[in-house]
MMTF fields as JSON, N, C-alpha, C and O atoms, coordinates in Angstrom:
{
  "mmtfVersion": "1.0.0",
  "mmtfProducer": "UNKNOWN",
  "numBonds": 503,
  "numAtoms": 504,
  "numGroups": 126,
  "numChains": 1,
  "numModels": 1,
  "chainsPerModel": [1],
  "groupsPerChain": [126],
  "chainIdList": ["A"],
  "bondAtomList": [4, 2, 8, 6, 12, 10, 16, 14, 20, 18, 24, 22, 28, 26, 32, 30, 36, 34, 40, 38, 44, 42, 48, 46, 52, 50, 56, 54, 60, 58, 64, 62, 68, 66, 72, 70, 76, 74, 80, 78, 84, 82, 88, 86, 92, 90, 96, 94, 100, 98, 104, 102, 108, 106, 112, 110, 116, 114, 120, 118, 124, 122, 128, 126, 132, 130, 136, 134, 140, 138, 144, 142, 148, 146, 152, 150, 156, 154, 160, 158, 164, 162, 168, 166, 172, 170, 176, 174, 180, 178, 184, 182, 188, 186, 192, 190, 196, 194, 200, 198, 204, 202, 208, 206, 212, 210, 216, 214, 220, 218, 224, 222, 228, 226, 232, 230, 236, 234, 240, 238, 244, 242, 248, 246, 252, 250, 256, 254, 260, 258, 264, 262, 268, 266, 272, 270, 276, 274, 280, 278, 284, 282, 288, 286, 292, 290, 296, 294, 300, 298, 304, 302, 308, 306, 312, 310, 316, 314, 320, 318, 324, 322, 328, 326, 332, 330, 336, 334, 340, 338, 344, 342, 348, 346, 352, 350, 356, 354, 360, 358, 364, 362, 368, 366, 372, 370, 376, 374, 380, 378, 384, 382, 388, 386, 392, 390, 396, 394, 400, 398, 404, 402, 408, 406, 412, 410, 416, 414, 420, 418, 424, 422, 428, 426, 432, 430, 436, 434, 440, 438, 444, 442, 448, 446, 452, 450, 456, 454, 460, 458, 464, 462, 468, 466, 472, 470, 476, 474, 480, 478, 484, 482, 488, 486, 492, 490, 496, 494, 500, 498],
  "bondOrderList": [1, 1, 1, 1, 1, 1, 1, 1, 1, 1, 1, 1, 1, 1, 1, 1, 1, 1, 1, 1, 1, 1, 1, 1, 1, 1, 1, 1, 1, 1, 1, 1, 1, 1, 1, 1, 1, 1, 1, 1, 1, 1, 1, 1, 1, 1, 1, 1, 1, 1, 1, 1, 1, 1, 1, 1, 1, 1, 1, 1, 1, 1, 1, 1, 1, 1, 1, 1, 1, 1, 1, 1, 1, 1, 1, 1, 1, 1, 1, 1, 1, 1, 1, 1, 1, 1, 1, 1, 1, 1, 1, 1, 1, 1, 1, 1, 1, 1, 1, 1, 1, 1, 1, 1, 1, 1, 1, 1, 1, 1, 1, 1, 1, 1, 1, 1, 1, 1, 1, 1, 1, 1, 1, 1, 1],
  "groupList": [{"groupName": "MET", "atomNameList": ["N", "CA", "C", "O"], "elementList": ["N", "C", "C", "O"], "formalChargeList": [0, 0, 0, 0], "bondAtomList": [1, 0, 2, 1, 3, 2], "bondOrderList": [1, 1, 2], "singleLetterCode": "M", "chemCompType": "L-PEPTIDE LINKING"}, {"groupName": "GLN", "atomNameList": ["N", "CA", "C", "O"], "elementList": ["N", "C", "C", "O"], "formalChargeList": [0, 0, 0, 0], "bondAtomList": [1, 0, 2, 1, 3, 2], "bondOrderList": [1, 1, 2], "singleLetterCode": "Q", "chemCompType": "L-PEPTIDE LINKING"}, {"groupName": "LYS", "atomNameList": ["N", "CA", "C", "O"], "elementList": ["N", "C", "C", "O"], "formalChargeList": [0, 0, 0, 0], "bondAtomList": [1, 0, 2, 1, 3, 2], "bondOrderList": [1, 1, 2], "singleLetterCode": "K", "chemCompType": "L-PEPTIDE LINKING"}, {"groupName": "ARG", "atomNameList": ["N", "CA", "C", "O"], "elementList": ["N", "C", "C", "O"], "formalChargeList": [0, 0, 0, 0], "bondAtomList": [1, 0, 2, 1, 3, 2], "bondOrderList": [1, 1, 2], "singleLetterCode": "R", "chemCompType": "L-PEPTIDE LINKING"}, {"groupName": "LEU", "atomNameList": ["N", "CA", "C", "O"], "elementList": ["N", "C", "C", "O"], "formalChargeList": [0, 0, 0, 0], "bondAtomList": [1, 0, 2, 1, 3, 2], "bondOrderList": [1, 1, 2], "singleLetterCode": "L", "chemCompType": "L-PEPTIDE LINKING"}, {"groupName": "ALA", "atomNameList": ["N", "CA", "C", "O"], "elementList": ["N", "C", "C", "O"], "formalChargeList": [0, 0, 0, 0], "bondAtomList": [1, 0, 2, 1, 3, 2], "bondOrderList": [1, 1, 2], "singleLetterCode": "A", "chemCompType": "L-PEPTIDE LINKING"}, {"groupName": "SER", "atomNameList": ["N", "CA", "C", "O"], "elementList": ["N", "C", "C", "O"], "formalChargeList": [0, 0, 0, 0], "bondAtomList": [1, 0, 2, 1, 3, 2], "bondOrderList": [1, 1, 2], "singleLetterCode": "S", "chemCompType": "L-PEPTIDE LINKING"}, {"groupName": "VAL", "atomNameList": ["N", "CA", "C", "O"], "elementList": ["N", "C", "C", "O"], "formalChargeList": [0, 0, 0, 0], "bondAtomList": [1, 0, 2, 1, 3, 2], "bondOrderList": [1, 1, 2], "singleLetterCode": "V", "chemCompType": "L-PEPTIDE LINKING"}, {"groupName": "THR", "atomNameList": ["N", "CA", "C", "O"], "elementList": ["N", "C", "C", "O"], "formalChargeList": [0, 0, 0, 0], "bondAtomList": [1, 0, 2, 1, 3, 2], "bondOrderList": [1, 1, 2], "singleLetterCode": "T", "chemCompType": "L-PEPTIDE LINKING"}, {"groupName": "GLY", "atomNameList": ["N", "CA", "C", "O"], "elementList": ["N", "C", "C", "O"], "formalChargeList": [0, 0, 0, 0], "bondAtomList": [1, 0, 2, 1, 3, 2], "bondOrderList": [1, 1, 2], "singleLetterCode": "G", "chemCompType": "PEPTIDE LINKING"}, {"groupName": "CYS", "atomNameList": ["N", "CA", "C", "O"], "elementList": ["N", "C", "C", "O"], "formalChargeList": [0, 0, 0, 0], "bondAtomList": [1, 0, 2, 1, 3, 2], "bondOrderList": [1, 1, 2], "singleLetterCode": "C", "chemCompType": "L-PEPTIDE LINKING"}, {"groupName": "PRO", "atomNameList": ["N", "CA", "C", "O"], "elementList": ["N", "C", "C", "O"], "formalChargeList": [0, 0, 0, 0], "bondAtomList": [1, 0, 2, 1, 3, 2], "bondOrderList": [1, 1, 2], "singleLetterCode": "P", "chemCompType": "L-PEPTIDE LINKING"}, {"groupName": "ASN", "atomNameList": ["N", "CA", "C", "O"], "elementList": ["N", "C", "C", "O"], "formalChargeList": [0, 0, 0, 0], "bondAtomList": [1, 0, 2, 1, 3, 2], "bondOrderList": [1, 1, 2], "singleLetterCode": "N", "chemCompType": "L-PEPTIDE LINKING"}, {"groupName": "ASP", "atomNameList": ["N", "CA", "C", "O"], "elementList": ["N", "C", "C", "O"], "formalChargeList": [0, 0, 0, 0], "bondAtomList": [1, 0, 2, 1, 3, 2], "bondOrderList": [1, 1, 2], "singleLetterCode": "D", "chemCompType": "L-PEPTIDE LINKING"}, {"groupName": "TYR", "atomNameList": ["N", "CA", "C", "O"], "elementList": ["N", "C", "C", "O"], "formalChargeList": [0, 0, 0, 0], "bondAtomList": [1, 0, 2, 1, 3, 2], "bondOrderList": [1, 1, 2], "singleLetterCode": "Y", "chemCompType": "L-PEPTIDE LINKING"}, {"groupName": "PHE", "atomNameList": ["N", "CA", "C", "O"], "elementList": ["N", "C", "C", "O"], "formalChargeList": [0, 0, 0, 0], "bondAtomList": [1, 0, 2, 1, 3, 2], "bondOrderList": [1, 1, 2], "singleLetterCode": "F", "chemCompType": "L-PEPTIDE LINKING"}, {"groupName": "TRP", "atomNameList": ["N", "CA", "C", "O"], "elementList": ["N", "C", "C", "O"], "formalChargeList": [0, 0, 0, 0], "bondAtomList": [1, 0, 2, 1, 3, 2], "bondOrderList": [1, 1, 2], "singleLetterCode": "W", "chemCompType": "L-PEPTIDE LINKING"}, {"groupName": "GLU", "atomNameList": ["N", "CA", "C", "O"], "elementList": ["N", "C", "C", "O"], "formalChargeList": [0, 0, 0, 0], "bondAtomList": [1, 0, 2, 1, 3, 2], "bondOrderList": [1, 1, 2], "singleLetterCode": "E", "chemCompType": "L-PEPTIDE LINKING"}, {"groupName": "HIS", "atomNameList": ["N", "CA", "C", "O"], "elementList": ["N", "C", "C", "O"], "formalChargeList": [0, 0, 0, 0], "bondAtomList": [1, 0, 2, 1, 3, 2], "bondOrderList": [1, 1, 2], "singleLetterCode": "H", "chemCompType": "L-PEPTIDE LINKING"}, {"groupName": "ILE", "atomNameList": ["N", "CA", "C", "O"], "elementList": ["N", "C", "C", "O"], "formalChargeList": [0, 0, 0, 0], "bondAtomList": [1, 0, 2, 1, 3, 2], "bondOrderList": [1, 1, 2], "singleLetterCode": "I", "chemCompType": "L-PEPTIDE LINKING"}],
  "groupTypeList": [0, 1, 2, 3, 4, 5, 5, 4, 5, 5, 6, 4, 7, 4, 8, 5, 4, 5, 9, 10, 5, 6, 0, 1, 11, 9, 6, 9, 11, 7, 2, 7, 6, 12, 9, 0, 4, 7, 13, 5, 1, 9, 0, 8, 4, 14, 8, 15, 13, 3, 13, 5, 5, 9, 2, 6, 5, 10, 12, 9, 11, 10, 7, 5, 0, 16, 11, 11, 7, 0, 5, 5, 5, 13, 5, 2, 8, 0, 6, 17, 15, 8, 7, 7, 2, 3, 13, 13, 9, 5, 9, 1, 16, 5, 14, 2, 9, 2, 11, 7, 14, 3, 15, 2, 13, 13, 0, 5, 7, 9, 13, 8, 2, 9, 17, 12, 15, 3, 9, 7, 16, 18, 19, 5, 3, 11],
  "groupIdList": [1, 2, 3, 4, 5, 6, 7, 8, 9, 10, 11, 12, 13, 14, 15, 16, 17, 18, 19, 20, 21, 22, 23, 24, 25, 26, 27, 28, 29, 30, 31, 32, 33, 34, 35, 36, 37, 38, 39, 40, 41, 42, 43, 44, 45, 46, 47, 48, 49, 50, 51, 52, 53, 54, 55, 56, 57, 58, 59, 60, 61, 62, 63, 64, 65, 66, 67, 68, 69, 70, 71, 72, 73, 74, 75, 76, 77, 78, 79, 80, 81, 82, 83, 84, 85, 86, 87, 88, 89, 90, 91, 92, 93, 94, 95, 96, 97, 98, 99, 100, 101, 102, 103, 104, 105, 106, 107, 108, 109, 110, 111, 112, 113, 114, 115, 116, 117, 118, 119, 120, 121, 122, 123, 124, 125, 126],
  "secStructList": [7, 2, 2, 2, 2, 2, 2, 2, 2, 2, 2, 2, 2, 2, 2, 2, 2, 2, 2, 2, 2, 2, 7, 7, 6, 6, 7, 1, 1, 3, 3, 3, 3, 6, 6, 3, 3, 3, 3, 6, 6, 7, 7, 5, 7, 3, 3, 3, 6, 6, 7, 5, 6, 6, 5, 7, 7, 7, 7, 6, 6, 2, 2, 2, 2, 1, 7, 5, 7, 3, 3, 7, 6, 6, 7, 7, 7, 5, 6, 6, 3, 3, 3, 3, 3, 7, 6, 6, 1, 7, 3, 3, 3, 3, 3, 6, 6, 3, 3, 7, 5, 7, 7, 6, 6, 7, 7, 1, 6, 6, 7, 7, 6, 6, 6, 6, 4, 4, 4, 6, 3, 3, 3, 7, 7, 7],
  "xCoordList": [-92.537, -91.918, -92.363, -91.543, -93.668, -94.166, -93.602, -93.347, -93.406, -92.843, -91.41, -90.997, -90.659, -89.28, -89.251, -88.446, -90.135, -90.195, -90.59, -90.031, -91.542, -91.968, -90.82, -90.604, -90.089, -88.953, -87.863, -87.265, -87.61, -86.607, -87.023, -86.203, -88.277, -88.778, -88.665, -88.247, -89.033, -88.933, -87.477, -87.18, -86.586, -85.163, -84.644, -83.885, -85.049, -84.616, -85.139, -84.415, -86.384, -86.971, -86.219, -85.887, -85.95, -85.233, -83.82, -83.343, -83.164, -81.821, -81.864, -81.02, -82.828, -82.957, -83.249, -82.677, -84.131, -84.463, -83.274, -83.067, -82.502, -81.314, -80.336, -79.719, -80.186, -79.308, -79.802, -78.996, -81.104, -81.672, -81.434, -81.181, -81.51, -81.325, -79.923, -79.73, -78.948, -77.574, -77.236, -76.181, -78.1, -77.833, -78.176, -79.237, -77.301, -77.51, -76.699, -75.823, -76.984, -76.166, -74.701, -74.347, -73.865, -72.443, -72.002, -70.855, -72.892, -72.494, -71.725, -71.309, -71.535, -70.776, -69.311, -68.649, -68.78, -67.35, -66.9, -65.712, -67.796, -67.463, -68.373, -69.588, -67.773, -68.528, -68.115, -67.145, -68.87, -68.516, -68.016, -68.671, -66.854, -66.285, -65.547, -64.701, -65.864, -65.197, -65.228, -64.253, -66.351, -66.52, -65.817, -65.733, -65.308, -64.666, -65.071, -65.535, -64.891, -65.196, -64.018, -62.858, -64.338, -63.322, -63.771, -64.949, -62.81, -63.156, -63.612, -63.709, -63.89, -64.403, -63.426, -63.838, -62.132, -61.126, -60.88, -60.049, -61.594, -61.452, -60.378, -60.06, -59.81, -58.751, -59.356, -60.384, -58.702, -59.149, -59.235, -58.379, -60.286, -60.466, -60.3, -60.521, -59.905, -59.573, -60.258, -60.666, -60.373, -60.822, -59.694, -58.799, -59.764, -58.731, -59.368, -60.346, -58.82, -59.394, -59.453, -60.301, -58.578, -58.54, -59.564, -59.723, -60.252, -61.325, -62.52, -62.871, -63.136, -64.407, -65.508, -65.281, -66.688, -67.801, -68.02, -68.227, -67.971, -68.214, -67.064, -67.242, -65.87, -64.735, -63.435, -63.134, -62.662, -61.372, -60.28, -60.182, -59.461, -58.297, -57.016, -55.934, -57.133, -55.967, -55.862, -56.547, -54.993, -54.773, -53.275, -52.483, -52.882, -51.466, -50.685, -51.106, -49.532, -48.682, -49.376, -49.012, -50.349, -51.068, -51.678, -51.689, -52.185, -52.878, -51.934, -52.39, -50.631, -49.684, -49.634, -49.46, -49.788, -49.762, -51.162, -51.327, -52.149, -53.536, -54.432, -55.129, -54.429, -55.263, -56.751, -57.252, -57.449, -58.886, -59.627, -59.185, -60.751, -61.609, -62.479, -63.457, -62.107, -62.757, -64.107, -64.308, -65.014, -66.352, -66.499, -66.019, -67.156, -67.434, -68.337, -69.078, -68.272, -69.079, -70.57, -71.322, -70.997, -72.421, -72.739, -73.79, -71.842, -72.055, -73.307, -73.58, -74.051, -75.28, -75.04, -74.488, -75.457, -75.327, -76.291, -77.331, -75.93, -76.755, -76.649, -75.573, -77.768, -77.831, -76.801, -76.865, -75.866, -74.879, -73.628, -72.703, -73.602, -72.478, -72.821, -73.795, -72.018, -72.272, -71.009, -69.953, -71.142, -70.005, -69.751, -70.664, -68.494, -68.107, -67.214, -66.526, -67.235, -66.42, -65.058, -64.965, -64.004, -62.64, -62.251, -62.966, -61.128, -60.664, -60.51, -60.709, -60.151, -59.983, -61.297, -61.309, -62.399, -63.714, -64.126, -65.281, -63.213, -63.53, -64.361, -64.339, -65.09, -65.895, -65.13, -64.33, -65.381, -64.766, -65.857, -66.747, -65.786, -66.754, -66.54, -65.41, -67.646, -67.614, -68.61, -69.594, -68.345, -69.261, -69.684, -68.845, -70.978, -71.528, -70.836, -70.56, -70.562, -69.961, -68.449, -67.838, -67.827, -66.367, -65.752, -66.039, -64.912, -64.241, -63.436, -62.89, -63.369, -62.62, -61.437, -61.474, -60.385, -59.103, -58.547, -58.947, -57.619, -56.802, -55.456, -55.156, -54.653, -53.306, -52.313, -52.45, -51.315, -50.387, -49.606, -49.198, -49.384, -48.612, -49.449, -48.892, -50.764, -51.607, -51.486, -51.913, -50.914, -50.653, -51.606, -51.776, -52.225, -53.091, -54.404, -54.479, -55.428, -56.727, -56.51, -55.827, -57.092, -56.959, -55.845, -55.806, -54.932, -53.885, -54.522, -55.469, -53.999, -54.508, -53.34, -53.382, -52.317, -51.094, -51.309, -50.491, -52.395, -52.652, -53.39, -53.572, -53.821, -54.59, -53.779, -52.66, -54.37, -53.799, -52.481, -51.656, -52.292, -51.089, -51.03, -51.961, -49.932, -49.727, -50.887, -51.069, -51.655, -52.76, -53.974, -54.923, -53.969, -55.076, -55.751, -56.747, -55.227, -55.83, -56.385, -55.711, -57.625, -58.287, -59.06, -59.567, -59.136, -59.947, -61.374, -61.921, -61.966, -63.365, -64.255, -64.142, -65.132, -66.026, -67.476, -67.776, -68.367, -69.793, -70.333, -71.51],
  "yCoordList": [-100.587, -99.274, -98.421, -97.755, -98.447, -97.655, -98.162, -97.373, -99.483, -100.034, -99.541, -99.227, -99.476, -98.982, -97.514, -97.115, -96.715, -95.295, -95.119, -94.274, -95.909, -95.827, -96.221, -95.58, -97.269, -97.704, -96.635, -96.362, -96.034, -94.977, -93.776, -93.215, -93.385, -92.253, -92.539, -91.671, -93.742, -94.113, -94.073, -93.613, -94.555, -94.553, -93.126, -92.847, -92.231, -90.837, -90.173, -89.421, -90.446, -89.877, -90.378, -89.589, -91.678, -92.239, -91.67, -91.388, -91.505, -90.923, -89.494, -89.106, -88.718, -87.335, -87.28, -86.453, -88.149, -88.168, -88.602, -88.072, -89.54, -89.981, -88.829, -88.682, -88.018, -86.852, -85.848, -85.248, -85.649, -84.72, -85.202, -84.393, -86.491, -87.032, -86.763, -86.622, -86.689, -86.484, -85.011, -84.69, -84.104, -82.682, -82.262, -82.614, -81.524, -81.061, -79.8, -79.486, -79.055, -77.885, -78.281, -79.293, -77.484, -77.766, -78.709, -79.154, -79.025, -79.946, -79.224, -79.851, -77.932, -77.165, -77.08, -78.111, -75.864, -75.706, -76.155, -76.411, -76.257, -76.712, -77.88, -77.801, -78.983, -80.198, -80.709, -80.233, -81.69, -82.375, -83.76, -84.479, -84.139, -85.461, -85.913, -85.188, -87.098, -87.653, -86.691, -86.576, -86.006, -85.131, -83.791, -83.072, -83.443, -82.138, -81.51, -82.195, -80.207, -79.516, -79.661, -79.564, -79.895, -80.02, -79.201, -78.873, -78.877, -78.15, -79.131, -80.332, -78.621, -79.455, -80.554, -81.564, -80.375, -81.391, -82.338, -83.241, -82.137, -83.006, -82.579, -83.32, -81.384, -80.91, -80.308, -79.633, -80.566, -80.109, -78.586, -77.88, -78.1, -76.66, -76.312, -77.137, -75.066, -74.606, -73.278, -72.538, -73.0, -71.693, -71.069, -71.758, -69.757, -68.962, -68.286, -67.552, -68.526, -67.965, -66.44, -65.856, -65.793, -64.326, -63.689, -62.468, -64.504, -63.975, -63.596, -64.316, -62.473, -62.108, -62.718, -63.044, -62.872, -63.429, -62.584, -61.374, -63.228, -62.545, -61.696, -60.923, -61.82, -60.968, -61.751, -62.331, -61.763, -62.441, -61.532, -60.362, -62.089, -61.373, -61.849, -61.334, -62.825, -63.363, -62.653, -63.002, -61.655, -60.865, -60.712, -61.118, -60.139, -59.912, -61.214, -62.169, -61.262, -62.46, -63.718, -64.83, -63.555, -64.701, -65.592, -66.814, -64.999, -65.798, -66.698, -67.635, -66.433, -67.324, -68.682, -69.716, -68.667, -69.902, -70.487, -71.705, -69.632, -70.025, -69.452, -68.466, -70.04, -69.511, -69.576, -70.631, -68.459, -68.47, -69.277, -69.378, -69.844, -70.543, -69.467, -69.008, -69.077, -67.959, -68.368, -69.509, -67.414, -67.625, -66.793, -65.662, -67.352, -66.613, -65.424, -65.447, -64.403, -63.2, -63.514, -62.833, -64.542, -64.891, -66.077, -66.699, -66.4, -67.539, -67.319, -66.208, -68.378, -68.331, -69.0, -70.099, -68.333, -68.939, -70.111, -70.142, -71.071, -72.255, -72.729, -73.112, -72.701, -73.162, -72.405, -71.179, -73.106, -72.47, -72.017, -71.471, -72.246, -71.807, -70.452, -70.322, -69.447, -68.087, -67.532, -68.163, -66.364, -65.677, -64.399, -63.608, -64.209, -62.977, -62.162, -62.711, -60.866, -59.985, -59.767, -59.398, -60.004, -59.797, -58.324, -57.554, -57.935, -56.54, -56.044, -54.861, -56.954, -56.553, -56.563, -56.308, -56.856, -56.869, -58.211, -58.383, -59.166, -60.5, -61.277, -60.983, -62.27, -63.112, -64.339, -64.903, -64.746, -65.937, -66.77, -66.231, -68.087, -68.971, -68.979, -68.909, -69.065, -69.142, -70.204, -70.481, -70.781, -71.746, -71.18, -70.918, -70.994, -70.376, -69.04, -68.702, -68.292, -66.972, -66.957, -65.89, -68.135, -68.219, -68.47, -69.5, -67.561, -67.794, -69.097, -69.464, -69.788, -71.046, -70.914, -70.164, -71.675, -71.594, -72.992, -73.959, -73.079, -74.273, -74.006, -72.872, -75.068, -74.901, -75.306, -76.375, -74.475, -74.7, -76.003, -76.558, -76.508, -77.739, -79.011, -80.108, -78.888, -80.063, -80.383, -79.595, -81.522, -81.878, -82.925, -83.02, -83.707, -84.791, -84.772, -84.275, -85.32, -85.452, -86.161, -87.183, -85.614, -86.212, -85.615, -85.845, -84.849, -84.192, -83.189, -82.493, -83.118, -82.179, -81.496, -81.29, -81.152, -80.587, -79.216, -78.775, -78.542, -77.219, -77.244, -76.198, -78.42, -78.51, -77.976, -78.419, -77.015, -76.38, -75.651, -75.468, -75.24, -74.488, -73.212, -72.406, -73.041, -71.891, -71.675, -70.581, -72.715, -72.662, -71.875, -71.715, -71.372, -70.518, -70.992, -70.403, -72.043, -72.587, -73.966, -74.786, -74.219, -75.478, -76.028, -75.281, -77.346, -77.984, -77.473, -77.431, -77.089, -76.642, -77.879, -78.791, -77.897, -79.045, -78.578, -77.484, -79.428, -79.058, -79.103, -78.82],
  "zCoordList": [-55.355, -55.396, -54.202, -53.569, -53.897, -52.775, -51.451, -50.54, -51.342, -50.11, -49.919, -48.802, -51.012, -50.919, -50.503, -49.662, -51.096, -50.735, -49.273, -48.574, -48.814, -47.415, -46.486, -45.458, -46.845, -46.03, -46.018, -44.977, -47.172, -47.257, -46.412, -45.685, -46.505, -45.725, -44.228, -43.462, -43.812, -42.4, -41.936, -40.834, -42.779, -42.447, -42.275, -41.347, -43.159, -43.061, -41.793, -41.141, -41.443, -40.23, -38.999, -38.114, -38.935, -37.79, -37.681, -36.582, -38.807, -38.801, -38.273, -37.465, -38.717, -38.256, -36.763, -36.052, -36.28, -34.86, -34.017, -32.925, -34.496, -33.758, -33.604, -32.549, -34.625, -34.541, -33.523, -32.813, -33.434, -32.462, -31.042, -30.149, -30.824, -29.483, -28.969, -27.761, -29.846, -29.395, -29.225, -28.678, -29.679, -29.533, -28.117, -27.601, -27.494, -26.141, -25.933, -26.739, -24.836, -24.575, -24.502, -23.898, -25.116, -25.097, -26.195, -26.2, -27.129, -28.186, -29.29, -30.265, -29.148, -30.129, -29.751, -29.63, -29.56, -29.317, -27.932, -27.734, -26.986, -25.639, -25.307, -25.489, -24.811, -24.499, -23.126, -22.537, -22.625, -21.391, -21.761, -22.516, -21.231, -21.465, -20.212, -19.688, -19.739, -18.545, -17.359, -16.617, -17.191, -16.038, -16.12, -15.124, -17.302, -17.45, -18.776, -19.687, -18.87, -20.117, -21.064, -20.662, -22.327, -23.372, -24.576, -24.717, -25.444, -26.663, -27.737, -27.487, -28.921, -30.018, -30.418, -30.988, -30.126, -30.446, -29.272, -29.369, -28.168, -27.002, -26.022, -25.092, -26.216, -25.321, -24.049, -24.094, -22.923, -21.613, -21.566, -22.1, -20.913, -20.723, -19.251, -18.364, -19.019, -17.676, -17.363, -18.258, -16.056, -15.582, -14.764, -14.274, -14.633, -13.965, -12.758, -12.906, -11.554, -10.329, -10.336, -9.66, -11.079, -11.068, -12.013, -12.023, -12.8, -13.651, -12.786, -11.852, -13.098, -12.483, -13.341, -14.506, -12.776, -13.551, -14.797, -14.709, -15.956, -17.215, -17.721, -18.663, -17.113, -17.499, -17.392, -16.349, -18.483, -18.498, -17.945, -18.314, -17.054, -16.537, -17.218, -16.935, -18.111, -18.824, -20.17, -21.131, -20.215, -21.424, -21.639, -20.788, -22.754, -23.028, -23.069, -23.721, -22.367, -22.411, -21.883, -22.265, -21.028, -20.454, -21.533, -21.386, -22.611, -23.634, -24.428, -25.084, -24.382, -25.061, -24.365, -25.011, -23.044, -22.27, -22.101, -22.028, -22.04, -21.801, -22.904, -22.667, -24.09, -25.175, -24.818, -24.43, -24.947, -24.682, -25.745, -26.889, -25.348, -26.311, -26.945, -26.354, -28.15, -28.82, -29.4, -29.814, -29.417, -29.967, -31.235, -31.305, -32.218, -33.45, -33.128, -32.144, -33.951, -33.733, -33.671, -32.973, -34.4, -34.414, -33.505, -33.654, -32.562, -31.659, -30.824, -30.371, -30.63, -29.836, -28.491, -28.425, -27.42, -26.102, -25.995, -26.653, -25.158, -25.001, -23.559, -23.1, -22.851, -21.477, -20.64, -20.554, -20.03, -19.157, -19.907, -19.306, -21.22, -22.05, -22.65, -23.391, -22.327, -22.788, -23.449, -23.436, -24.013, -24.622, -23.828, -23.594, -23.416, -22.721, -23.648, -24.509, -23.462, -24.31, -23.655, -22.484, -24.438, -23.966, -24.114, -24.755, -23.527, -23.597, -25.028, -25.302, -25.95, -27.353, -28.131, -29.335, -27.447, -28.081, -28.647, -29.037, -28.702, -29.225, -28.205, -27.01, -28.702, -27.832, -27.372, -28.118, -26.138, -25.556, -24.901, -24.244, -25.083, -24.446, -22.94, -22.455, -22.21, -20.751, -20.302, -20.988, -19.162, -18.557, -17.212, -16.35, -17.035, -15.826, -15.547, -14.397, -16.609, -16.485, -16.377, -16.431, -16.223, -16.098, -17.467, -18.076, -17.977, -19.261, -19.218, -18.177, -20.356, -20.426, -21.386, -22.362, -21.065, -21.763, -22.011, -21.363, -22.96, -23.15, -22.457, -22.083, -22.292, -21.745, -22.813, -23.408, -23.07, -24.188, -24.071, -25.091, -22.858, -22.683, -22.788, -22.799, -22.865, -23.121, -24.604, -25.448, -24.921, -26.318, -26.882, -28.098, -26.011, -26.478, -25.71, -24.586, -26.333, -25.674, -24.339, -24.275, -23.282, -21.957, -21.114, -19.906, -21.723, -20.937, -19.985, -20.35, -18.759, -17.75, -17.036, -15.823, -17.783, -17.205, -16.569, -15.762, -16.923, -16.361, -15.04, -14.417, -14.595, -13.346, -12.166, -11.909, -11.458, -10.27, -10.561, -9.665, -11.812, -12.18, -11.346, -11.357, -10.63, -9.736, -8.77, -8.237, -8.554, -7.598, -8.055, -7.287, -9.306, -9.756, -11.043, -11.464, -11.672, -12.893, -12.571, -11.947, -13.005, -12.655, -13.844, -14.681, -13.896, -14.933, -14.794, -13.692, -15.9, -15.907, -15.829, -16.648, -14.844, -14.641, -14.589, -14.111, -15.09, -15.035, -13.609, -13.385]
}
């Protein structure tokens, strides 16, 4: 009986440690995949050249085409992933101070249809 309990305890410890090893900055709503930033569903994220550091310039009709990656009110910044305040007061995820967005025409994981859109939208890369 004690051997079984010891084996079970060891198994639980190893499982917990394995989970810790996979945790890293960006393991929440924004991640790195194939050299680009993606959201929790694996969809490509973009930056907008007209954004100032820490400030989104994509408001109003722009958000219909480029939905911002919204952050929960209690979101915690992690490493280079921060939260910036939008004009409406809501939080938006940013990477190195640049707000990140999805593109409405990207329908599947790996789509990059927004790359270089009008010369001012670019895939967000680490």
